[in-house]
N, C-alpha and C positions, 0 to 999 in steps of 0.2 A: 859266234853264235850263242845265244842265251840258252839256258836250260829249258825254258818253255818252247823255244824254237826247235831244239833237239827232240823234245817230246812230240811236237807236232809232226816233225819228219818221221818219227817212229810210228805214230798212229796212222799217218797217211800210208806209209809203206805196208803196215799190217793190214789195212783195209784192202789194198789191191793184191798183195802177195800172200795173204792168209798166214803170215808168220811174223813174229817180232824180229827186227833186224839184229844180227849179232847173237851172242851167246847169253846175254843178260836178260833183264826184265825191266819194264818201265819204272823209273824212280819217281813215283807219284805220291807216296804216302805223306810227304811233307808239304804238298800243295794246299793252299786254301781253296775253298770252293770257287772263289772269284778267279784264281789262277787257273783252275781246271777248266772253267768256261773260256778263259782266254786261250788255252790250248785248243779247245773245240773251235773257237773262232779262227785260229791260225790253220787248223786242219781244213776248215771250210775254204779258206783262201787258197790253199794248195790244190784242193779238188776243183775249184772254179778255174784255176790257172791251167788245169788239165782238160778243160772243156766242159765240165759239168755246170749245172746251174741250180739255184735254190728253188725247190718246189713247194716248200712250206715247213711245217714243224710237227714234231711228235712230243707228246708228254709221256714220261715214264715214271715208274715207282708210284703209281697212283693208288695202290692199296696200302693200308696201314701196316700190314704184315711185312711187306717189302721195305717200306721206309724204316720200320723198326730194325730190320735185318742190317740195313746199311747205316743206321744212325742218322737218318734224315728227318728234318722237321717239315719238309715240304717236298713235292715231286721234283723231278729234273726235266729239262727239255733239251731237245736236239733238233737238228735240221733234217728235212727230207730233200733229196736231190734228184734232178733229172740227169741221166736216163734211168735211174734206179727206181723211180716212181713211174709205174706203167699201168696201162689198162689191158695188157696182153695176158691171156690165160693159157699161153703156150707152155709146154713142159718146162719145168725148172730143174736144172741139174743140181741136186742137193750136195754133190761133191765139190761144187764151186765155192762152198762156204767153209769157214773155220768153225765147224760144228753147227750145222744148219738147224735152226729152230724157228717156229712160227707162232704168231698170236692172231686171233680174230680181232678185227678193228672196225668200228664205225669210221668212215672217212667223211670229213666235212669239207665241202668245197665252199670257200668263203666268197660271198657275193658282194660285200662292201667292206671298206676299211673299218677295222675295229680298233678302238683306242679308248682307254679309260680304266679306272680302278673299280673293281667290283660291279661290273655292268649287270643289269637285270637279266633274268631269263628271257623276257620278251625282246630285249635289245639283241641278245645273242642269237636267238632263233631268227630274228629278222635279218641278221647278218649272214646266216647260212643259206647259200643258194640251193644246195641239195645235200643229201646224205646217201652214201653208197656203202655196201659191204666191202671189206678189204681183208687182205692177209699181209701182216707185217713179217718181213724176213729178217733174221738175225744171224750175225756171226756170234754164236753163243760161246765165246771164249774170253776169259780174262787172262791177260798175259802176265799179270802179277798175282801171286798166291800169298795169302788169301785175297779175294776180290776186295776192292776198295771203292768208295763213293767217287773218289777223284778219277779213277780209271773209267768208271761208268760215265761220268760227265765228259771226260776227254774224248771218249770214243763215240759220243753222241747217242749214248744209250744202247750200245752194241747193235745199233741199227744197220741193216744192210740194204733194205729196200722195202717197197710196198706195192702190192698188186691190187688194183681197184676194180671192183665189179661193174658191170654195165648198168645195173639198176640205179635209178636216181629218184629219191623219195623226198618230199617236202618235209622240212624240219618241223613244221606245224602239225604234222600227223603223228609225231612221236611224243612220248612223255619223258623219255630219257631216264627212266627208272626201272620199269618192269620188263623191258626188252631182254630176253635171254639170249646170250651168245653161246653157240655150240660149235664144237669141232669134231669132225668125223674123219677117221682113217679107214679107207676102203669100205665105207658104209657103216662102220661101227663107231658109235659115239665114244669119245675118249675124255671129254671134259665139257662142262657147261656151267654158267653162272649168270646172274642178272646184272643189268647195267649199274645198279646201285653200288656194286663192288668197286666201281671206278669213282672214288672220292665222293660217294653218295649219288653219282650220276655224271655222265659225260659233260653236261653243261657246266658243272662245277670245275671240271678239268679245263675246259675252254676258257672259263672266266679267269682261272688262275693264270693261264698262259697269256691272255690279253693284259691282265694286270702286270705280270712280270715284264712283258715287252714294253709296256707303257712306262714302268719305273726305270727301265733301261734307256728311255728316250726314243723308243721305236714304236711300231704298231704292227698289227696283223693286216697285211695287205689283201685287197680283193684279188681273187684268182688263186690264192694260196690253198693248199690242201693241209688239213690238220687231222692227225690221228690222236685222239684224246686219251688213249690207254685201253688196256684190256682187263676184263674182270677175271680172267682165268690165267693159269700158269702157262709158261712156255711149253710148247709141244716140240720135242726133238724129232728131227727127221734123219734117220740113219740107215734107211733102206728105201727101195722103190715103193711108192705108195701114192694113192690119190687122196688129197686133202680137200674136204669141203667144210666151209664155215657157213653157218646160218645165224642170222640176227632177226629176231621177231620184229615184224613191221618194216624191215629194211630190205631183206632178201637174202640170197645165198650166192656163194662163189665157190667153184670147184676148180682145182688146179692139180694136174699130175706132176709129181716129183719123181724124176728118173735120173739114173746115171747115164748121161748121154755121151756116147763115144765119139 
């Protein structure tokens, strides 16, 4: 078994068991970014073998501050999976995560195959069937200290799942710049920021993803969900609470987080 395969086994185990196998930590510091994405691919294959399926993509590290922190020149991307991509707003057990954290997200449902380098705003908007509010769930834990870009990519952006709200808005109704994303805990606002904090706007993030997939010889398929990144910091959930996210022009989504016995 190669080193990359061993790492894939470890990250797959950590996703399901919420702990790194054994007493050590992932030896990822020597990986190139291409090797880290290869590990992500191998993890995806293992999860598919366990009965999951690809739901779409996420884009992470969309703010300049986060990219500077990790020494990145561009964002990172990871996959979304069914059944962890859901429309259910039933209570979520925050203790089921390795340090539960959330972000508010615009969720794009892609209505046509998108392929090409640096597609125009008009082409991207035409390719979005609808936009919904969403809550991205995270295992906010890095198994190697200090955190590394390689581990972030291997883990698929520390992504654990996404909850998609019922509201479906036409992309043509949004400008993807001025919409404010807000997060409330038990009715109290804890953070807010405009869409422009996402690489200048979520369409820029989507354009980057489509370009990246195209360069890799792939495309963004119709029916995929895409979460293009959040303009605010991660919000940690470490006690029972009700989380509501609102996005101007898109709608709101409220989900209870409870320790379910």
